[in-house]
SEMIPA-135214 format. One line per field, with one value per residue: residue in one letter; x, y, z of N, C-alpha, C in turn. Coordinates in steps of 0.05 Angstrom, whole numbers, plus 5000, padded with zeros to 4 digits. Each point is the difference from the previous one (the first is absolute). Layout:
BEGIN
aa: c(A, ...) $
nX: c(X, ...) $
nY: c(Y, ...) $
nZ: c(Z, ...) $
caX: c(X, ...) $
caY: c(Y, ...) $
caZ: c(Z, ...) $
cX: c(X, ...) $
cY: c(Y, ...) $
cZ: c(Z, ...) $
//
This chain:
BEGIN
aa: c(M, E, Q, L, S, F, E, V, I, N, R, I, D, L, V, D, F, L, S, T, I, G, I, E, P, K, R, I, K, A, H, R, F, Y, Y, N, S, P, L, A, G, H, P, Q, H, R, A, T, F, I, V, N, R, R, L, N, R, W, R, E, T, T, T, K, Q, A, G, T, L, A, D, L, A, V, R, L, Y, D, C, T, I, G, E, L, T, A, I, L, R, S, A, L, P, P, V, L, Q, S, A, A, V, T, I, K, N, V, P, P, A, I, T, I, E, R, T, H, P, I, R, S, T, Y, L, E, N, F, L, W, E, R, R, I, P, L, D, V, A, R, E, Y, C, V, E, A, W, Y, S, R, G, N, K, T, Y, A, A, L, A, L, L, N, D, A, G, G, F, E, L, F, D, R, Y, Q, R, N, R, I, Q, P, S, G, P, T, H, I, R, H, G, A, K, S, L, A, I, F, R, H, A, L, D, L, L, T, Y, V, S, L, I, S, V, P, A, S, R, I, T, D, L, L, V, L, N, A, P, V, A, F, P, V, V, Q, E, I, L, A, G, Y, R, E, S, H, L, F, L, P, N, D, G, A, G, I, L, F, S, K, Q, A, I, R, A, L, P, E, C, Q, D, H, R, G, M, Y, A, G, Y, P, C, L, N, D, W, I, C, H, P, G, S, A, L, A, P, K, M, P, P, S, L, I, Q, T, T, N, T, P, G, K, P, K, T, A, Q, K, S, P, K, K, P, L, P, V, K, P, A, R) $
nX: c(1357, 4977, 4992, 4975, 5000, 5000, 5012, 5013, 5006, 5003, 5011, 5004, 4981, 4990, 4979, 5017, 5016, 4979, 4991, 5025, 4997, 4978, 5003, 4973, 4990, 4988, 5008, 4989, 5010, 4995, 5019, 4980, 5019, 4979, 5018, 4996, 5007, 5021, 4999, 5019, 4981, 4991, 4977, 4989, 4982, 5018, 4994, 5023, 5007, 5008, 4999, 5013, 4987, 4986, 5003, 4990, 4982, 5007, 4978, 5006, 4974, 5007, 5024, 4988, 5010, 5020, 5001, 5024, 5006, 5022, 4985, 4982, 5019, 5012, 4975, 4993, 5025, 4996, 5008, 5026, 5010, 5022, 4980, 4992, 5023, 5013, 4987, 5004, 5025, 4995, 4989, 5020, 4983, 5008, 4980, 4994, 5009, 4992, 4986, 5010, 5014, 5025, 5007, 5019, 5016, 4989, 5025, 4997, 4983, 4989, 5020, 4992, 5010, 4982, 4993, 4986, 4998, 4976, 5017, 4992, 5010, 5008, 5005, 5012, 5009, 5005, 5009, 5012, 5007, 5005, 5006, 5024, 4995, 5023, 4991, 4977, 5011, 5015, 4975, 4992, 5014, 5018, 5024, 4996, 5026, 4991, 5011, 5000, 5011, 5011, 4974, 5001, 4977, 4985, 4988, 4975, 5003, 4981, 5008, 4999, 4980, 5003, 5006, 4981, 5003, 4982, 5011, 4999, 4996, 5007, 5017, 5008, 4992, 5016, 5005, 5011, 5003, 4987, 4977, 4983, 4980, 4993, 5003, 4990, 5010, 4978, 4991, 4990, 4975, 5008, 4994, 5019, 4987, 5024, 5001, 5004, 5026, 4996, 4981, 5018, 5019, 4982, 4992, 5025, 5004, 4977, 5005, 4980, 5018, 5006, 5026, 4996, 4982, 5020, 4985, 4997, 5021, 4988, 5024, 4983, 5009, 4977, 4988, 4993, 4996, 4975, 4999, 5017, 4982, 4982, 5020, 5014, 4981, 4998, 5025, 4985, 4994, 5015, 4994, 5017, 4986, 5024, 4988, 5015, 4990, 5009, 5003, 5026, 4999, 4983, 5014, 5023, 4990, 4989, 5022, 5013, 4982, 5001, 5026, 5004, 4976, 5020, 5005, 5013, 4986, 5022, 4999, 4976, 5017, 5014, 4974, 5006, 5015, 5024, 5008, 5004, 5025, 4990, 4981, 5019, 5013, 4975, 4998, 4974, 5003, 4979, 5018, 5013, 4990, 4997, 5026, 4987, 4995, 4985, 5003, 4999, 5025, 4987, 5009, 4992, 4991, 5009, 5023, 5002, 5016, 5017, 5009, 4974, 5002, 5005, 4976, 5016, 5007, 5020, 5000, 5009, 5020, 5009, 5020, 5005, 4998, 5024) $
nY: c(7990, 4994, 5023, 4995, 5026, 5009, 5021, 4983, 4984, 5022, 5002, 4974, 4998, 5005, 5011, 5010, 5007, 5007, 5011, 5009, 5002, 5005, 5025, 4996, 5024, 5002, 5026, 5019, 5020, 5013, 5013, 4989, 4982, 4984, 4989, 4974, 5003, 5006, 5016, 4985, 4983, 5008, 5010, 4977, 5005, 5020, 5020, 4994, 4993, 5025, 5002, 5022, 4997, 5020, 4990, 4978, 4998, 4983, 4990, 4989, 4999, 4975, 5002, 5015, 4978, 5013, 5006, 4997, 4997, 5014, 5016, 4999, 5003, 5016, 5009, 5003, 5007, 5013, 5021, 5000, 5024, 4986, 4984, 5024, 5008, 4978, 5003, 5026, 4996, 4979, 5020, 5017, 5015, 4988, 5016, 4991, 4978, 5015, 5003, 4975, 5003, 5007, 4982, 5011, 4981, 4987, 5000, 4974, 5002, 4980, 4983, 4982, 4988, 4983, 4978, 4985, 4973, 5000, 5013, 5026, 4997, 5025, 4993, 4978, 5015, 5018, 4981, 4990, 5025, 5001, 4978, 5005, 4977, 4993, 4975, 5010, 5013, 4979, 4991, 5022, 4999, 5020, 4996, 5025, 5005, 5022, 5019, 5014, 5021, 4998, 4992, 4974, 4994, 4983, 4992, 4993, 4987, 5013, 4985, 5024, 5002, 5023, 4982, 5013, 5009, 4984, 5017, 4980, 5010, 4996, 5018, 4993, 5015, 4991, 5018, 4981, 5023, 4994, 5012, 4983, 4987, 4979, 4989, 4982, 4988, 4985, 5015, 5013, 4994, 4999, 5023, 5001, 5022, 5010, 5016, 4985, 4996, 5012, 5013, 5003, 5004, 5016, 5009, 5000, 5011, 5013, 5003, 4983, 5009, 4979, 5003, 4977, 5003, 5014, 5021, 5015, 5014, 5021, 5011, 5018, 4994, 5011, 5021, 4984, 5016, 4992, 5022, 5003, 4984, 5016, 5005, 5000, 5013, 5015, 4992, 5002, 4975, 5001, 5021, 4996, 5019, 5002, 5023, 5020, 5001, 5014, 5026, 4996, 4982, 5017, 5021, 4987, 4988, 5023, 5012, 4981, 4999, 5026, 4999, 4982, 4993, 4988, 5025, 4988, 5015, 4993, 5026, 4992, 4983, 5023, 5004, 5025, 4990, 5012, 4975, 4983, 5009, 5024, 4991, 4989, 5024, 5009, 4974, 4994, 5021, 5009, 5019, 4977, 4987, 4975, 4994, 4995, 4978, 4999, 5025, 4986, 5005, 4984, 4985, 5024, 4995, 5025, 4988, 5004, 5018, 4981, 5019, 4998, 5026, 5017, 5009, 5009, 5024, 4994, 5005, 4975, 5017, 4991, 4987, 5014, 4977, 4995) $
nZ: c(5901, 4990, 5008, 5007, 4996, 5025, 4988, 4985, 5022, 5014, 4975, 5005, 4982, 5024, 4987, 4982, 5020, 5015, 4978, 4997, 5026, 4985, 5010, 5000, 4995, 5023, 5003, 4984, 5013, 4977, 5014, 5015, 5004, 5004, 5017, 4997, 5025, 4985, 5021, 5011, 5009, 4977, 5007, 4991, 5019, 5003, 4983, 5012, 4976, 5003, 4973, 5007, 4977, 5010, 5025, 4988, 5020, 5019, 5011, 5023, 4997, 5000, 4989, 4982, 4989, 4990, 4974, 4989, 4974, 5004, 5016, 4980, 4981, 5018, 5005, 4974, 4994, 5023, 4986, 4996, 5006, 5006, 5009, 5006, 4990, 5008, 5023, 5001, 4993, 5016, 5014, 4995, 4987, 4977, 4993, 5025, 4989, 4980, 5022, 4998, 5022, 4993, 5018, 5015, 4990, 5021, 5008, 4996, 5020, 4986, 5006, 4982, 5021, 5009, 4987, 5017, 5001, 5010, 5017, 5000, 5025, 4997, 4975, 5008, 5020, 4982, 4984, 5021, 5006, 4974, 5012, 4990, 4988, 5011, 4995, 5008, 5020, 5004, 4996, 5013, 5022, 5000, 5011, 5005, 4995, 5013, 4987, 5022, 4988, 5023, 5000, 5007, 4987, 5013, 4978, 5001, 4977, 4987, 4980, 4989, 4982, 5012, 5019, 5013, 5025, 5013, 5018, 5018, 5024, 5025, 4992, 4976, 4980, 4981, 4981, 4985, 4988, 4977, 5003, 5010, 4989, 5015, 4976, 5016, 4979, 5004, 4980, 5021, 5001, 5025, 5012, 5019, 5010, 5006, 5022, 5022, 5002, 5023, 4986, 4981, 5018, 5012, 4977, 4992, 5023, 4993, 4974, 4996, 4983, 4984, 5002, 4988, 5019, 5010, 5007, 4979, 5005, 5011, 5005, 5008, 5025, 4993, 5011, 4981, 4979, 4999, 4985, 5020, 5012, 4989, 4983, 5023, 5015, 4978, 5003, 5022, 5003, 5023, 5016, 5020, 5012, 5009, 4996, 5010, 5024, 4980, 4998, 4998, 5020, 5013, 4994, 5004, 5022, 5007, 4993, 5012, 5019, 4999, 4996, 5020, 4992, 4987, 5008, 5020, 5016, 5012, 4999, 4993, 4990, 4997, 4998, 5005, 4981, 5004, 5004, 4981, 4999, 5004, 4984, 4985, 5003, 4997, 5001, 4996, 4983, 5013, 4993, 5001, 4979, 5008, 4996, 4977, 5014, 4978, 5010, 5023, 4996, 5017, 4981, 4993, 5025, 5000, 5005, 5027, 4990, 4997, 4984, 5006, 4994, 5021, 4992, 4981, 5009, 4984, 4974, 4999, 5003, 4977, 5009, 4978, 4986, 5010) $
caX: c(4974, 4980, 4982, 4979, 5001, 4975, 4984, 4988, 4981, 4976, 4984, 4985, 4972, 4994, 4978, 5011, 5018, 4983, 4988, 5021, 5006, 4976, 4982, 4981, 4983, 4972, 4983, 5014, 4984, 5016, 5028, 5007, 4996, 4997, 5009, 5006, 5028, 5020, 5018, 4994, 4987, 4978, 4975, 4996, 4972, 4993, 5022, 5011, 5025, 4990, 5020, 4993, 5015, 5009, 5025, 5016, 5007, 4981, 4997, 4985, 4982, 4999, 5024, 5008, 5025, 4998, 5026, 5004, 5003, 5024, 4992, 4983, 5015, 5017, 4982, 4989, 5019, 5016, 5028, 5016, 5001, 5018, 4987, 4976, 5004, 4996, 4972, 4983, 5007, 4986, 4971, 4993, 4999, 5026, 5005, 5010, 5027, 5019, 5006, 5021, 5025, 5023, 5015, 5026, 5003, 5012, 5014, 4985, 5010, 5004, 5014, 5003, 5028, 4999, 4976, 5005, 4977, 4994, 5014, 5003, 4983, 4982, 4978, 4985, 4982, 4979, 4982, 4985, 4980, 4979, 4989, 5008, 5020, 5025, 5003, 4983, 5013, 5024, 4991, 4993, 5017, 5028, 5010, 5016, 5015, 4999, 5014, 4987, 5020, 5024, 4993, 4989, 4977, 4989, 4971, 4988, 4998, 4984, 5008, 4977, 5003, 5016, 5028, 5005, 4994, 4984, 5013, 4983, 5007, 4981, 4995, 4997, 5001, 5015, 4998, 5023, 4991, 4974, 4978, 4980, 4988, 5014, 4981, 5011, 4984, 5001, 4984, 4972, 4979, 4990, 5020, 4995, 5013, 5006, 5016, 5027, 5011, 4992, 4974, 5006, 5011, 4978, 4982, 5013, 5002, 4974, 4984, 5005, 5002, 5029, 5014, 4996, 4973, 4996, 4992, 5020, 5000, 5007, 5004, 5000, 5023, 4994, 4972, 4999, 4974, 4992, 5008, 5028, 5003, 4975, 5006, 5009, 4977, 4982, 5010, 4993, 4971, 4989, 5020, 4993, 5011, 5007, 5012, 4995, 4974, 5004, 4987, 5011, 4991, 4972, 4997, 5011, 4981, 4976, 5007, 5006, 4975, 4984, 5011, 5004, 4981, 5011, 5016, 4987, 5011, 5001, 5007, 4981, 5010, 5015, 4988, 5008, 5029, 5012, 5008, 4999, 5020, 4993, 4979, 5013, 5016, 4984, 4974, 4982, 4982, 4973, 4995, 5006, 4993, 5023, 5008, 4989, 5020, 5011, 5021, 5022, 5020, 5010, 5027, 5020, 5001, 5028, 5010, 5017, 5029, 5014, 5019, 4984, 5011, 4982, 4997, 5014, 4983, 5004, 5014, 5027, 5020, 5017, 5027, 5006, 5022, 5024) $
caY: c(4991, 5020, 5003, 5021, 5019, 5003, 5019, 4986, 4981, 5013, 5013, 4979, 5001, 4979, 4983, 4984, 4981, 4979, 4984, 4984, 4977, 4985, 5010, 5018, 5014, 4990, 5021, 5025, 5024, 5022, 4993, 4981, 4972, 4985, 4972, 4983, 5006, 4980, 4997, 4978, 5006, 5019, 4987, 4996, 5001, 5027, 5015, 5019, 5011, 5021, 5014, 5026, 5001, 5027, 5004, 4976, 4990, 4981, 4998, 4977, 5013, 4984, 5006, 5028, 5001, 5014, 5004, 5000, 4974, 4987, 4991, 4977, 4977, 4988, 4984, 4978, 4979, 4995, 5001, 5023, 5021, 4991, 4980, 5011, 5005, 4975, 4992, 5017, 4997, 4977, 5005, 5025, 4999, 5005, 5028, 5013, 4991, 5018, 5022, 4991, 5015, 4984, 5007, 4988, 4974, 5001, 4974, 4984, 5000, 4972, 4985, 4971, 4990, 4973, 4985, 4972, 4987, 5010, 4985, 5017, 4994, 5023, 4998, 4976, 5006, 5017, 4982, 4985, 5019, 5005, 4974, 4992, 4979, 5008, 4989, 5016, 5025, 4995, 4994, 5024, 5023, 4995, 5019, 5021, 5018, 5026, 5021, 5026, 5015, 4983, 4976, 4979, 4987, 4976, 5001, 4982, 5014, 4988, 5012, 5007, 4994, 5021, 4996, 5012, 4983, 5010, 4992, 5003, 4985, 5004, 5028, 5018, 4991, 5017, 4992, 5004, 5004, 5008, 4988, 4987, 4976, 4974, 4981, 4973, 4983, 4971, 4989, 4996, 5016, 5019, 5017, 5011, 5026, 5011, 5024, 4997, 4973, 4985, 4988, 4978, 4977, 4989, 4985, 4975, 4984, 4990, 4985, 4971, 4987, 4996, 5023, 4999, 5009, 5027, 5020, 5021, 5020, 5027, 5019, 5027, 5013, 5028, 5006, 5008, 5002, 4976, 4999, 4992, 4971, 4990, 4982, 4974, 4987, 4993, 4976, 4977, 4992, 5012, 5012, 5001, 5024, 4999, 5026, 5010, 5013, 5029, 5015, 4991, 4973, 5001, 5013, 4982, 4978, 5009, 5005, 4974, 4985, 5015, 4996, 4972, 4986, 4975, 5005, 4995, 5015, 4983, 5016, 4994, 4977, 5011, 5025, 5009, 4999, 5015, 4984, 4971, 4991, 5009, 4982, 4975, 5004, 5008, 4986, 4999, 5022, 4995, 5016, 4985, 4972, 4982, 4989, 4973, 4979, 4990, 5017, 5001, 4979, 4998, 4988, 5020, 5021, 5005, 4995, 5022, 4995, 4989, 5021, 5025, 5019, 5022, 5017, 5025, 5023, 5013, 4982, 4995, 5001, 4976, 5006, 4986, 4981, 5011) $
caZ: c(5009, 4995, 5023, 4998, 5022, 5015, 4986, 4977, 5010, 5011, 4979, 4987, 5008, 5019, 4990, 4979, 5013, 5013, 4979, 4988, 5017, 5003, 5020, 4987, 5020, 5004, 4990, 4994, 5005, 4990, 4998, 5021, 4993, 5024, 4996, 5023, 5006, 4993, 5022, 5017, 5025, 4997, 4992, 4971, 4993, 4993, 4988, 5020, 4988, 4981, 4985, 4989, 4975, 4995, 5015, 4997, 5026, 5011, 5029, 5010, 5020, 5025, 5017, 4995, 4985, 4974, 4988, 4971, 4988, 5013, 5027, 4997, 4990, 5021, 5016, 4985, 4994, 5024, 4990, 5008, 4979, 4980, 4983, 4988, 4972, 4984, 5002, 4984, 4972, 4989, 4999, 4985, 4971, 4988, 4994, 5023, 5005, 4987, 5019, 5018, 5000, 5006, 5023, 5000, 5013, 5026, 5006, 5018, 5028, 5008, 4979, 5005, 5000, 4991, 5008, 5003, 5014, 5027, 5021, 5023, 5023, 5003, 4981, 5007, 5022, 4989, 4985, 5020, 5012, 4980, 4994, 4973, 5000, 4987, 4973, 4982, 4996, 4983, 4973, 4985, 5008, 5008, 5020, 4987, 5016, 4987, 5014, 5003, 5014, 5004, 5014, 4984, 5013, 4987, 4997, 4981, 4975, 4978, 4974, 4983, 4972, 4987, 5007, 5026, 5024, 5022, 5024, 5024, 5025, 5022, 5006, 4978, 4972, 4983, 4972, 4983, 4973, 4991, 5014, 4983, 5012, 4998, 4989, 5002, 4982, 5002, 4978, 5009, 4987, 5020, 5010, 5026, 5000, 5026, 4998, 5011, 4999, 5024, 4995, 4981, 5015, 5017, 4983, 4992, 5025, 5008, 4980, 5003, 4973, 4993, 4987, 4971, 4994, 5011, 4981, 4995, 5022, 4992, 5022, 4989, 5012, 5007, 4993, 4972, 4988, 4985, 4972, 4998, 4998, 4989, 4979, 5011, 5010, 4978, 4988, 5016, 5002, 5024, 5017, 5028, 5012, 5029, 5004, 5027, 5006, 5002, 4978, 4974, 4994, 4993, 4973, 4980, 4997, 4986, 4972, 4988, 4997, 4981, 4973, 4995, 5018, 5010, 5023, 5025, 5022, 5024, 5023, 5022, 5016, 5022, 5008, 5026, 5001, 4978, 4976, 5003, 5019, 5027, 5009, 5008, 5024, 5023, 4997, 5023, 5002, 4989, 4977, 4975, 5001, 5000, 4974, 4994, 5004, 4975, 4990, 5018, 4996, 5028, 5001, 4992, 5020, 5007, 5027, 5010, 4995, 5024, 5010, 5004, 5019, 5005, 4977, 5003, 4998, 4975, 4981, 5009, 4979, 4999, 4991, 4975, 5000, 4987) $
cX: c(4979, 4980, 4981, 5002, 4973, 4982, 4985, 4979, 4974, 4984, 4983, 4971, 4993, 4979, 5011, 5018, 4984, 4988, 5020, 5006, 4974, 4980, 4982, 4982, 4973, 4980, 5017, 4981, 5018, 5029, 5009, 4993, 5001, 5006, 4997, 5030, 5019, 5020, 4991, 4986, 4977, 4975, 4997, 4971, 4990, 5025, 5011, 5026, 4992, 5024, 4988, 5017, 5010, 5026, 5020, 5011, 4978, 4997, 4983, 4983, 5000, 5023, 5009, 5027, 4996, 5028, 5000, 5002, 5023, 4993, 4982, 5015, 5016, 4982, 4989, 5020, 5018, 5029, 5015, 4999, 5018, 4988, 4977, 5002, 4994, 4971, 4982, 5006, 4985, 4971, 4992, 4997, 5027, 5006, 5012, 5029, 5021, 5008, 5022, 5025, 5022, 5014, 5027, 5000, 5014, 5013, 4984, 5012, 5007, 5013, 5001, 5029, 5001, 4975, 5008, 4975, 4997, 5014, 5005, 4980, 4979, 4977, 4984, 4981, 4977, 4979, 4983, 4979, 4977, 4987, 5005, 5021, 5025, 5003, 4983, 5014, 5024, 4992, 4996, 5018, 5028, 5006, 5018, 5015, 5002, 5014, 4984, 5018, 5026, 4994, 4988, 4979, 4992, 4969, 4991, 4996, 4984, 5008, 4975, 5007, 5018, 5030, 5008, 4993, 4981, 5012, 4981, 5011, 4980, 4991, 4993, 5000, 5017, 4997, 5025, 4990, 5015, 4978, 4979, 4988, 5018, 4979, 5013, 4982, 5005, 4985, 4971, 4981, 4988, 5024, 4992, 5017, 5003, 5014, 5028, 5008, 4990, 4973, 5003, 5010, 4980, 4982, 5012, 5002, 4974, 4986, 5009, 4999, 5030, 5011, 4995, 4972, 4994, 4993, 5025, 4997, 5009, 5002, 5003, 5024, 4996, 4970, 4999, 4971, 4994, 5009, 5029, 5003, 4975, 5006, 5009, 4976, 4982, 5009, 4993, 4970, 4987, 5024, 4989, 5015, 5004, 5014, 4994, 4973, 5004, 4987, 5010, 4990, 4971, 4997, 5009, 4980, 4975, 5005, 5004, 4974, 4982, 5009, 5002, 4982, 5011, 5018, 4984, 5015, 4999, 5006, 4980, 5009, 5016, 4990, 5007, 5030, 5011, 5006, 4999, 5020, 4993, 4978, 5012, 5016, 4984, 4972, 4982, 4981, 4973, 4994, 5005, 4993, 5025, 5006, 4988, 5021, 5013, 5022, 5024, 5019, 5014, 5027, 5022, 5002, 5029, 5006, 5018, 5029, 5014, 5018, 4985, 5012, 4980, 5000, 5014, 4980, 5003, 5014, 5029, 5020, 5017, 5027, 5006, 5024, 5024, 5009) $
cY: c(5022, 5001, 5023, 5018, 5002, 5020, 4987, 4981, 5013, 5017, 4979, 5001, 4976, 4981, 4982, 4978, 4977, 4982, 4982, 4975, 4986, 5009, 5021, 5013, 4987, 5021, 5025, 5023, 5024, 4991, 4981, 4971, 4983, 4970, 4984, 5002, 4977, 4995, 4978, 5009, 5019, 4986, 4998, 5003, 5028, 5015, 5021, 5013, 5019, 5014, 5026, 5004, 5028, 5006, 4977, 4990, 4981, 5003, 4976, 5009, 4984, 5008, 5029, 5002, 5015, 5003, 5000, 4972, 4985, 4989, 4975, 4976, 4987, 4983, 4976, 4976, 4994, 5001, 5024, 5020, 4991, 4980, 5012, 5004, 4975, 4991, 5017, 4997, 4977, 5005, 5024, 4996, 5008, 5029, 5015, 4992, 5018, 5023, 4992, 5017, 4981, 5010, 4986, 4973, 5003, 4973, 4984, 4999, 4972, 4985, 4971, 4992, 4971, 4986, 4970, 4988, 5010, 4983, 5016, 4992, 5021, 4997, 4975, 5005, 5018, 4984, 4984, 5017, 5004, 4973, 4991, 4977, 5008, 4989, 5015, 5027, 4996, 4994, 5026, 5024, 4992, 5019, 5020, 5015, 5026, 5021, 5026, 5017, 4983, 4974, 4980, 4985, 4975, 5003, 4978, 5016, 4984, 5015, 5007, 4996, 5021, 4997, 5013, 4981, 5015, 4988, 5004, 4983, 5008, 5029, 5018, 4987, 5020, 4989, 5007, 5003, 4983, 4985, 4989, 4976, 4976, 4980, 4972, 4981, 4970, 4987, 4995, 5019, 5020, 5015, 5010, 5026, 5010, 5027, 4996, 4970, 4983, 4987, 4977, 4976, 4988, 4983, 4973, 4981, 4986, 4982, 4970, 4987, 4996, 5024, 5001, 5010, 5028, 5019, 5017, 5022, 5027, 5017, 5028, 5016, 5029, 5005, 5011, 5002, 4975, 4999, 4991, 4970, 4987, 4979, 4973, 4984, 4990, 4974, 4974, 4994, 5012, 5011, 5002, 5022, 4996, 5025, 5009, 5013, 5030, 5013, 4990, 4972, 4999, 5011, 4981, 4977, 5008, 5004, 4973, 4985, 5014, 4994, 4971, 4984, 4974, 5004, 4995, 5014, 4983, 5016, 4995, 4977, 5010, 5028, 5007, 4999, 5016, 4984, 4970, 4991, 5008, 4982, 4974, 5003, 5007, 4987, 5004, 5023, 4993, 5016, 4986, 4971, 4983, 4991, 4973, 4979, 4990, 5018, 5001, 4976, 4996, 4988, 5020, 5023, 5005, 4994, 5022, 4993, 4991, 5021, 5026, 5017, 5022, 5019, 5027, 5023, 5015, 4981, 4996, 5003, 4975, 5008, 4984, 4981, 5013, 4981) $
cZ: c(4996, 5023, 4995, 5024, 5013, 4985, 4977, 5010, 5009, 4980, 4985, 5011, 5017, 4990, 4978, 5012, 5012, 4979, 4988, 5017, 5008, 5021, 4988, 5021, 5002, 4992, 4996, 5005, 4994, 4998, 5022, 4991, 5026, 4995, 5027, 5005, 4991, 5023, 5019, 5026, 4999, 4990, 4970, 4992, 4994, 4990, 5019, 4989, 4978, 4987, 4990, 4975, 4993, 5014, 4996, 5026, 5010, 5030, 5007, 5024, 5026, 5018, 4997, 4987, 4974, 4988, 4970, 4990, 5013, 5027, 4998, 4991, 5021, 5019, 4986, 4998, 5024, 4993, 5012, 4978, 4978, 4980, 4984, 4970, 4983, 5000, 4982, 4970, 4987, 4996, 4983, 4970, 4988, 4996, 5024, 5006, 4987, 5019, 5019, 4998, 5008, 5025, 5000, 5014, 5026, 5005, 5020, 5028, 5009, 4977, 5009, 4998, 4989, 5009, 5002, 5013, 5029, 5020, 5025, 5022, 5004, 4980, 5004, 5023, 4991, 4985, 5020, 5013, 4981, 4991, 4972, 5003, 4985, 4972, 4980, 4994, 4981, 4971, 4984, 5007, 5005, 5023, 4985, 5021, 4985, 5018, 4999, 5017, 5002, 5015, 4980, 5016, 4984, 4999, 4981, 4974, 4980, 4975, 4984, 4971, 4986, 5007, 5027, 5022, 5018, 5025, 5024, 5022, 5021, 5002, 4976, 4973, 4985, 4971, 4985, 4971, 4980, 5015, 4981, 5014, 4996, 4990, 4999, 4986, 5005, 4978, 5007, 4985, 5020, 5012, 5028, 5002, 5029, 4996, 5009, 5002, 5024, 4995, 4979, 5015, 5018, 4983, 4992, 5024, 5007, 4981, 5002, 4972, 4995, 4986, 4970, 4992, 5011, 4978, 4992, 5021, 4989, 5026, 4989, 5010, 5008, 4995, 4972, 4991, 4984, 4971, 4996, 4994, 4987, 4978, 5010, 5010, 4978, 4987, 5015, 5000, 5024, 5016, 5028, 5014, 5030, 5008, 5029, 5002, 5005, 4975, 4973, 4993, 4992, 4972, 4978, 4996, 4985, 4970, 4986, 4995, 4980, 4971, 4992, 5019, 5012, 5025, 5026, 5023, 5025, 5026, 5024, 5018, 5024, 5007, 5029, 5005, 4977, 4975, 5007, 5021, 5028, 5012, 5010, 5026, 5025, 4997, 5024, 5002, 4988, 4975, 4974, 5003, 5000, 4971, 4996, 5003, 4975, 4989, 5018, 4996, 5027, 5002, 4994, 5020, 5008, 5029, 5008, 4995, 5025, 5013, 5005, 5022, 5004, 4977, 5004, 4997, 4974, 4981, 5008, 4977, 5000, 4988, 4974, 5003, 4986, 4978) $
//
């Protein structure tokens, strides 16, 4: 596996990096470049984000945050340190990719033991809590038994296009390599984009159209840079963005709309909530408008599982069948 070292990442020119991902300065004064802040929750009517090109460092005057390119990328994409390399590789000019170094392969900490249709009471209860009908979840996900250490656990699993799995349950998310987006094709001319599987399942649960007329679906499965999937979006007449209301979702949406005017950003529908699924699970806030009735499929509201039990405090290990 190839990975960019922090030393290489922080030598990249910040101004060039911001330009590569579609962010341009509002004004320039000597070696200082002034931007509207790309970070979530900062004012957009004045340039509060300053890059000192001589030092190759940035600072946000509103919150007094400052740092290197690596610090900025982690905030922009809402990612872990481990995900940073793949995100930056998609955004960097090819000449910088030659600076990659090779690291030793580390044996995976998680191993898939088997998969089958969803039937665990624990997972059915989790879906009910997240307002996802069981039949919708079974259409797109499976139940995976995976081992970690000497224990076996059950989780919902979404297969990605690279052949890996995105695992998730009430408490955590895990990734089985290889990683990548999940592109579900129905032959439609429009595409709906999500970051995580729960938002995909929420969208399918709410739309009031027959299954044969549903849009194509794209789950990013991680905070990725727009260039990673730009070619996929460009193949559609229109794209609908249902990304989280965080820094990475804002940045991706801005880049997509700038590059492809046919993209539509729907995050305002659940403004004030972290994501589409959280809005459905916690309705009633004045911070977000109500879902238009035409989009609600009232006949598909999930019912509480008959065998509902008290929610466990941690993922439940399951005993593999002999």
